[in-house]
N, C-alpha and C positions, 0 to 999 in steps of 0.2 A: 899538570898544567903548566908548572914552571918550565919544563922542556919545551913545551909548546909555544910559550911566550918568548924564549930564546930563539928558536927556529923562526917564528914569525911569518911563515909563508901564508899565502892565502888560505890554505886548508888548515893550517895551525890557527889561524884566526877564527875559522868556522868551528873547529874543534873547541876552543876556548869559550867561544859563544855558547856552544851546546852544553858544555860542562857547567857554565854559569847557569844556564836556564834550568838545568836539571838539578843542580846541587848548591844554589845560591845560598840557602840558609846553613849549610853544612861547611861551606869553604871559609877559610880564614883569609879574608880578603886582604887585611893588613899584611899578613905573612907574604902573601903572593905579591902584593904591591912592593914590599920592601926587597924582594927577590928581584923583581923586575927592574927596580931602580939601580940596584947594583949591577946587572948585567948590562942595562942601557948606559950606564956610566962607563963601564969596561970597554963596551963596544962603540962608545961614543954616538949613541943613537938615542938621546934623551926624548925624542919624539915618540919613542916606543911606550913611554909611561902615559902620555897624553892619549895615545892610541888605545890602550888598555883601559884608561878612565872613560873615554868615550864609549867603548864597548860595553863596559860595566854599567854606565848610565843608561844606555839603550836596553839593556837586559832588565835593569831594575824598573824602567819605565814599562816595559812590556809586561812585567810581573804584577804591576799594579791596576793594569786594565782588565776590566771583567772579560771573561770568555766570549767570543763570538757565537752567535748561532742560538 
C-alpha cells in the first residue's frame, strides 16, 4: 500500500481504496499515515497526506453504512 501512495496515480488511488475497503480492520493506518507523511515531505507534496485522509474517511463512512438491497 505504501508503494501505491508514493506513486499516487489514479489507478494507485483506486488500488489503495480497494485495499482499505477489503482490509481496513487489519491495516495499521498509523504506520501507513507516517510513511505517507515522510514521502510527502520528501517529494514536497504535502497535499498527498490530505488526499489519503479524505480517501480513508470515505472508506470508513462507506463501511458504516448498512448494505443496500
